[in-house]
C-alpha positions in Angstrom: 65.2 116.8 111.1 61.9 117.3 112.9 61.6 121.0 112.8 61.0 123.1 115.9 60.9 120.0 118.1 64.6 119.4 117.2 65.2 121.7 120.1 65.2 119.6 123.3 62.4 120.6 125.7 60.1 122.0 123.0 56.8 120.3 122.0 54.3 121.3 119.4 50.6 120.4 119.1 48.1 121.3 116.4 44.3 121.4 116.4 42.5 122.0 113.0 38.9 122.6 112.1 38.9 121.6 108.4 35.2 122.5 108.1 35.6 126.1 109.2 39.3 126.2 108.0 40.8 127.5 111.2 42.9 126.2 114.1 45.6 126.8 116.6 49.1 125.6 117.4 50.5 125.2 120.9 54.2 125.4 121.6 54.7 123.8 125.0 58.0 124.3 127.0 57.6 122.4 130.3 61.0 123.6 131.7 60.5 127.1 130.4 62.7 129.1 127.9 64.1 132.6 127.8 62.1 134.5 125.3 62.3 137.5 123.0 60.1 139.0 120.3 60.2 141.3 117.3 57.1 143.0 115.9 57.4 144.4 112.4 53.8 144.3 111.1 51.2 147.0 111.8 48.1 144.9 112.2 49.0 142.6 115.1 46.7 140.7 117.5 48.6 139.6 120.6 48.5 138.7 124.3 51.2 138.7 127.0 53.8 140.2 124.7 55.2 142.5 127.5 56.4 139.4 129.4 59.1 139.0 126.7 60.5 142.5 127.3 64.0 142.3 128.9 62.8 144.6 131.7 59.8 142.4 132.6 60.1 140.5 135.9 59.4 137.1 134.4 62.5 135.3 133.3 61.0 132.4 131.3 57.9 131.7 129.1 56.2 128.3 129.3 54.4 128.2 126.1 53.4 130.2 122.9 50.0 130.0 121.3 49.5 130.7 117.6 45.9 130.8 116.3 43.6 131.7 113.5 40.3 133.5 114.1 41.6 137.1 114.3 41.3 138.6 117.8 38.7 136.0 118.7 41.4 133.3 118.5 43.3 134.8 121.4 40.8 132.9 123.6 42.8 129.7 122.8 45.8 130.9 124.8 43.7 130.5 128.0 43.3 126.9 127.1 47.1 126.4 126.9 47.5 128.3 130.1 45.0 126.2 132.0 46.6 123.0 130.7 50.0 124.1 131.9 48.6 125.1 135.3 47.2 121.6 135.8 50.6 120.2 135.1 52.1 122.5 137.7 54.0 124.5 135.2 54.3 128.3 135.6 55.9 131.3 137.2 55.9 130.9 141.0 54.0 133.7 142.7 53.8 132.1 146.1 50.1 131.5 146.0 50.0 129.8 142.7 52.0 129.0 139.6 51.0 131.3 136.7 52.0 130.0 133.2 53.5 132.7 131.0 52.0 132.2 127.5 52.5 134.9 124.9 50.1 134.5 122.0 49.5 135.9 118.5 46.8 135.5 115.9 46.4 135.6 112.2 43.3 136.6 110.2 41.6 133.6 108.4 38.0 134.8 108.6 37.9 135.3 104.8 38.1 131.6 104.1 35.9 128.8 105.5 33.5 130.0 108.2 33.9 133.4 109.7 31.7 132.6 112.7 33.9 129.6 113.9 37.2 130.5 115.7 39.7 128.8 117.9 38.4 128.5 121.5 39.7 127.8 124.9 38.9 124.1 124.5 40.9 124.0 121.3 43.9 125.6 123.0 43.7 122.9 125.7 43.4 120.2 123.1 46.4 121.5 121.2 48.5 121.6 124.4 47.5 118.0 125.3 48.4 116.9 121.7 51.9 118.6 121.9 54.7 116.1 121.3 58.4 116.1 120.6 57.8 114.2 117.3 58.2 115.8 113.9 56.1 118.8 113.5 53.2 118.4 111.1 53.3 121.0 108.2 51.0 122.4 105.6 47.3 123.3 106.3 47.3 122.4 110.0 46.9 124.2 113.3 47.3 128.0 113.1 48.0 127.6 109.3 44.8 125.7 108.5 43.2 128.7 106.9 46.3 130.6 105.9 46.7 132.1 102.5 49.2 134.3 100.6 49.1 136.7 97.6 46.0 138.6 98.6 46.8 141.8 96.7 43.6 141.3 94.6 41.5 139.4 97.2 40.9 135.8 97.9 39.8 134.9 94.4 43.4 135.4 93.1 45.2 134.2 96.3 46.9 130.9 97.0 46.8 128.5 99.9 49.5 128.5 102.5 50.0 126.9 106.0 52.8 126.1 108.4 56.4 125.2 107.6 59.3 124.3 109.8 63.1 123.9 109.3 66.2 123.4 111.4 69.8 124.7 110.7 72.6 122.7 112.4 75.7 124.6 113.5 79.0 123.3 115.0 79.2 121.7 118.4 75.6 120.4 118.3 74.1 123.9 118.3 70.7 124.0 116.5 68.5 126.8 115.4 64.9 125.9 114.3 61.9 127.8 113.1 58.2 127.2 112.6 56.2 129.7 110.6 52.5 130.2 110.0 52.4 132.1 106.7 49.3 134.2 106.0 50.9 137.1 104.1 49.5 139.9 101.9 52.5 139.4 99.7 54.0 136.8 97.4 56.5 134.1 98.5 59.7 134.0 96.5 62.5 131.5 96.6 65.5 133.5 97.7 67.8 131.2 95.8 66.2 132.0 92.5 64.2 135.2 93.1 61.2 133.5 91.5 57.7 133.7 92.9 56.7 130.3 94.3 53.2 131.2 95.5 51.3 134.5 95.4 48.7 136.7 93.7 47.6 135.4 90.3 46.6 137.5 87.3 43.1 136.1 87.4 41.0 133.6 89.3 41.6 130.9 86.7 45.2 131.8 86.0 48.5 130.1 87.0 50.5 133.2 86.1 51.7 135.4 89.0 50.8 139.1 89.0 53.8 140.2 91.0 52.3 142.1 93.9 55.2 144.5 94.5 55.3 145.5 90.8 51.5 146.1 90.9 51.8 148.2 94.0 54.5 150.4 92.3 52.0 151.0 89.5 49.5 152.3 92.0 47.4 149.2 92.8 46.1 148.9 96.4 45.4 145.7 98.3 42.0 144.2 97.7 41.7 143.2 101.3 43.2 144.9 104.3 43.9 144.2 107.9 43.7 140.5 107.2 47.3 139.2 106.8 50.0 138.0 109.2 53.1 135.9 109.3 53.8 134.4 112.7 57.3 132.9 113.3 58.8 131.1 116.3 62.5 130.5 116.3 64.3 128.4 119.0 67.8 127.4 119.8 69.5 125.1 122.3 72.1 127.8 122.9 71.9 129.8 126.1 70.8 133.4 125.6 69.7 136.4 127.8 66.4 138.1 127.2 68.3 140.9 125.4 70.0 138.3 123.1 66.8 136.5 122.5 65.3 139.8 121.4 68.2 140.2 119.0 67.7 136.7 117.7 64.1 137.5 116.9 65.1 140.6 115.1 67.7 138.8 113.0 65.4 135.9 112.3 62.9 138.4 110.8 65.3 138.9 107.9 64.1 135.5 106.7 60.7 137.0 106.1 62.2 139.9 104.2 64.0 137.5 101.9 61.0 135.4 101.0 57.8 137.6 101.3 57.2 140.5 98.9 56.0 142.9 100.2 56.4 142.1 103.9 55.7 144.0 107.2 53.1 146.2 105.6 50.4 148.3 107.3 48.1 145.4 106.6 50.3 142.6 108.0 50.6 141.6 111.7 54.1 140.1 111.3 55.8 138.8 114.5 58.8 136.7 115.3 59.1 135.0 118.7 62.5 133.7 119.9 63.2 131.0 122.4 66.4 129.9 124.1 66.0 126.5 125.6 69.5 125.2 126.2 73.0 125.7 127.7 75.3 125.6 124.7 77.4 128.6 123.9 77.4 130.3 120.5 77.7 133.8 119.1 74.2 135.4 118.9 75.1 137.0 115.5 75.8 133.6 114.0 72.6 132.2 115.6 70.8 135.1 113.9 72.2 134.2 110.5 71.0 130.6 111.0 67.6 131.8 112.3 67.0 133.9 109.2 67.8 130.9 107.0 65.5 128.7 109.1 62.6 131.2 108.8 63.1 131.6 105.1 63.1 127.9 104.5 60.1 127.4 106.8 58.1 129.9 104.7 58.9 128.1 101.5 57.8 124.8 103.1 54.6 126.4 104.3 53.5 127.2 100.8 54.9 124.1 99.1 53.1 121.8 101.5 49.8 123.6 101.4 46.9 121.7 99.8 43.9 123.3 97.9 41.2 124.2 100.4 38.2 126.4 100.5 38.5 126.9 96.7 42.0 128.4 97.1 44.6 126.5 95.1 47.7 125.1 96.9 50.9 123.8 95.5 50.4 120.4 97.1 47.3 119.8 95.1 
């Protein structure tokens, strides 16, 4: 399996600045896809989210841009939009085609260089690099500067990144996810309940502090407004915008099963959903598969993350 690009018609491209530890990821959909979104975090940074509302006039999106750099990183979405326009891809307005590109950012300014952020040029480069090949995982693209377990600040945090996973259903139906994991909380393996990556007891410790347990004892996060998990789920099943929205909502359960705590006041957690196919399948079953795909993607994001910027990663 290749991850998100297992869905025909979807391409993914990353651009990473390993010096500044930031980057962006372009999801390119040349033929368009029906989209939906679910926002559960309270510290989001987004653009063009309204286009995913079932009541919005646009029926398809043509790309999604995920970036580091906090709000500054939203500039990269214009790069993807310009690249799509040059390819003649977009919503036909009569005078011109306008690409519909929802975007979301995560906060990675606390690692690497805070004065270097994804730019319009990086968004264009990510779009141009997008392919249908297997999606690169770990500390790449929007996940270059991602971290988890920041209950006690960066000194006790762990490195994270991007992960992707596909669930196959009967009759050739596929549900895939790609997640950039930059959570306040710890990541647990839902199969065992054990913490895989998260806040450590001390800067030189390999023992986990258990963020939720510490919060219940009265501890408060050492860094705020600097966390976000961004997920994109896609299927080759045909959905309406209402159903795509439901798919995004159900997919978010994958976050709830792997990140502790999740959807806090300090996280900007978002799930995008894309329908890019014609196969028929029950949306509830698609949602079950999507939550599994998101959960597995989150685990892969931390397991494939290398040590960077002095923050330890499980991949060494």
